[in-house]
N, C-alpha and C positions, 0 to 999 in steps of 0.2 A: 418523540418517537418511542413507541413501546416495542422493544425488540423481542423476537420469538426465538426459541431454541430450534435449530435445524436438525430434526431427527436425533439419532445417536451421536451426532458429531460433537455436540456441546457448543458449537458455534452459535453465536447470537446474531440473528440477521433481521433486517427491517422487513416489515410485512409487504413492502413494495420492493420488487427487484427490477432493476432497469434492464430492459431488454435491448439488444443491439442489432437485430436482424436487418434493419433498414439503414444502418450506418453506411455512408458512402453514396447511397442512392435509394430514396430521394433526400435523405438528410446528408448534406455536405460534410466533408471532414471537419471544417471549422465549427459548424453548428453541432455536430456530434460531440466534439470536445466540450463545447459550451454546456451541452446537455448533461454530460458526465459530471462536470465541475458543479453545476447547479444542483444536480441530484445529491451529490455528497453533502453540499451545504444544507440541503433540506433534511439531512439525516439518514438518507439511503445509503447503506453500506454493503449492499448486494448487488452485483452486476453479473449479467448472464450473456455469454457470446458462444460462438462455435467456430470451428476451424473453416467451415464452408460459407460463413455469412459474407455476402458481398452486396447486400441490398437488392434492388429490383433487377440488377444485372445478372443475378444467379440463374444459372441453367444446370440441369443434372450433369455432374461430371466436371464442371468448371472448377478452377483451382482454389477459389475461395481466398481466405486470409485477410480480406480487406478490413472487416469489422475488428478483428484482432489487432491489426496494425494501428488503426485509429485508436482503439482503446489503450494500446501500449503507450501511445503518445499522451493521451489524456491522463494516464495515471502516473506520469512522471512526478515524483515528489509527493504523490498521494497514495501510493500502492499499499501502504500499511493501514490505510483507512477503510479498505474494502475487503469483502469476501468475494474472490474472483472465481467464477465458474466458466468453463469452456467444454465443448463437447468433441467427440471423435467417433468415426464410423461411417459417416455419409461419404458418398463419392467425391473425390477431389482430383480426378483424372481418369483417362481411359483404360489404364492398365489393370491387370488382375489383382495387383496388390494396393491399388489406389482406393480401396473401400474396405469396409468390414471391421471385425473385431478380433482379427488375429493379432498375435504378439508382434509380428513384423509390422503391421499397419499401425497399431496403437503406439508402439514405442517410437517409431519414426515420426509420426504426426505430433506426438507429444513434445519432442524436441523442437519441431517447427513452430508450434504454438508458443512455447516458451520464449522462442527468439522474437516472434512478432509481438508478443505481449510485453517484452523487455522485463521479464521476471524470472526468478530462479525456481519458483514453485507455483503450482496451481492449487488453490485451496479446495475446489471441488471439480474433479474430472469426471465428466458424464459420458456414458456410452449412449450415442445419439439414437440409434434404432436397434432392435434385435437383429442378429445375424444368423440365419438358419444354416450357414455353411461353417461356422466357426463354433466348435464345442464351447459351451459356457465355461467349462473347466479351464480352457485355454485363455479366455478373456480374464477370468478371476486372477489367474497366475500372472498375466501381463500386468494387471493393475497392482498386484501385490509387489511385483518387481519395481514398478514405478514409485510406489509408496516407500519401499525400502531404500531406494536410491535418493529419496528426499525431494523428488520432483513433484509428488502429488501428496496432498495431506488426507483428503477424503474422496470417496467415490460415490457417484450418483448414477441413476438410470433415467432415460427419457423414452417415452412411448412404449413402456413395458407394462404388461398386465400384472396383476397380483400373483398369479401362479409363476411367472418368470422371476419376479422379485423373490418369492419363496425359495425357488431353486437356488437362486444366488446366495441367500442367507444360509441355506443348508450347506452349500459347497464351502462357503467362507468358514462356517463353524467346523466342518469336518476337516478342512485343510489348513485352517488358520489364516486365511487370506482376509482382505478388508471387507467389511460389511458394507452394503449399499445403505447410505443414510438419507438419500432423497430420491423422489420420484417426480419427474416432470411429465405432465400428461395435459392434453387439450381438455379444457373444462370451462364451461360457462352456463349461463342461464339457458342457452340454446343447444349446448352440447353436454350431456350428462352421461355419456357411455361409461365413464370410469367411476360413476357414483358408488357402486358397491365395492370397489376396490379400496376406497378410502378408509373403511373400517379395518381392513387388514393392515394398511400402512399405519393407522393409529395404534393398533395392537403391538406392532413390531418396530415401533419407534423410527418409522421412516417418514421424514418430512415431505409433504406434497407441495410442490411449486408450479402451480398451473400456468399454462400459457393459452393465448387466445381467450382471455377472460372477457374482453370487450368485443370479441368476434369481429375483428377488423374494423370497428367503428359502428357496427350494427346496433350495439347496445349503448351508444352515447347520445342518441337522440338526433343525429345528424341526417339520417335517412328516412324518407317518407314514402308512403304508398303512392304509386302512380306519379312519381316525381323523379327526374334524372338525378343521379348522384351529385353532390356538391363538388365544385372545383377543388382540386388538390386533396380529395379524399382517395382512400385506397381503391374504392370501386372505380373511380374515374382514371386513376393512374396505373393501376395493376389489377384489372378486372379478373384476370385468371387466378388471382389469389383470393378471390371472394366467391361467395355462393352466387349461382346464376340468378338474375333478377327474379325470374318466375319462381324460383324455389325459396326465396326469403320469407320466413314465417311472420309476416307483419301482424297477424292476429295476436301472436304471443308478444311481439315486440310492443305493440300498442297497449296490451294489457299491463306489461311491466312498466311502461312509461306512466300509466295512470296510477299505479301504485307508488311510483317515485314522487309523483305530484302530491299524492295524499300525505306523504311523509315530509313534503317540502324540500326534497333534495333533487339533484339532477340525475338523469338516468345513469351517468357514469358512476356517481357516488353509490347509487342503489346497487348496480352490478357489482362493484367492488366490495361493498358491505356483505352482500349475499354470499359471494365467493368465500370470503374470509370467515364466514360463520359455518362453513362446511368442516366435517371431521378431518383432522390431520393437516389442515391447510396452514402452512407456515409462512410462505412469501409468494405473492403472485407476480408473474413476469409481465411487465407492461412497457411497450414501446411507445415512443412519442416523437413528434416533430418539433413541438414547441415547449418551452419551460412551463407555461401556463397549464399544459395538459398533465405534466408530472405534479404540479402543485395541487391541481384538483384531485388527483388520485391519492396523494398523501393525505389530503384533508378528509378523505372518506374512511380512513383507517378506524377512527374512533366511533364511527356510526354503528349503531345496533338496530337491526330489524326485529320488530315484535314477533313473538312466536306464532301468533295468529296469522300474521302476514306471510310468514315462512310456509305455513300450511296452505295458504292460498296459492302461493307460487308453485307448490308441488302439484296443485290441481291444474294450473295453467301449462306447466312444463314438467310432466311426471317423470320421475327417475325410471330407468329401465326396469323391466319386469324382474321380479325376484320370487322364487318359489316360497309359497307360504309354509311355515313350519307346521306339519300335520299334527304335532303333539302340543306345542305351545301357542300356536296361532300367530 
């Protein structure tokens, strides 16, 4: 495993990060623990969770905590072998203080996460979503308190645009708070909305850790035009977490699969290699039900896609529009 530096933290992390959103359901507690142990044995040293994750049972405002509890059990005796990341900010109840990025919510939920994870410190504490009601100054101050208390080592952001990360960096520099060292965004061959933010992250030493890299399985070769989703796939088990069937861009998917065949690799390996070739990409978050899925993802880390093929992909799935430089072109 060739480890990569996670932004300005200095932490060395595996290019594959084990995601835990489906721990508990559909992945049972026992199978989740086996996945964690197998991933560590494969060299994966980066695991991502969140205080709201509870698998397919998750609804807006439910208490969460399931994935953290399972992960806490799985890491007994193995905690020092992983960089542990969890998140805060999403709703965990009906009350007005049960969500957001206020100091009240962050510091309360931090202690709860530490208890469930059975650890004294979170390596990477991530704000899950922007909070328009909490001044970012308040959030940075709360994270600074958590770091000074020794409960958090580094701070990351999820679902934040480059301009929001820029404001965080400015506040941290002005006030001496912790810098944001990672950015977790949805990104794949089918979703490139954050493409132009990657350059900012590379310039400012923010490691990007994308999620939805395989787009719920759409980029693994398991779904086909005019055919029902396979049994035990996400589209069959949790269709509201997937694109509506009539909106799935099969023209693009089939073109990607053809390029994968030309390289002699699976669609999964192709999607993984393409993602890791993008600027600032440090570790991609991948969930799995079976150990073989993790093994296939890890085996794709060393794959390199030729430059001419990268250009063809841009033609199939172009990045978002960007204004042409009127001086430099």
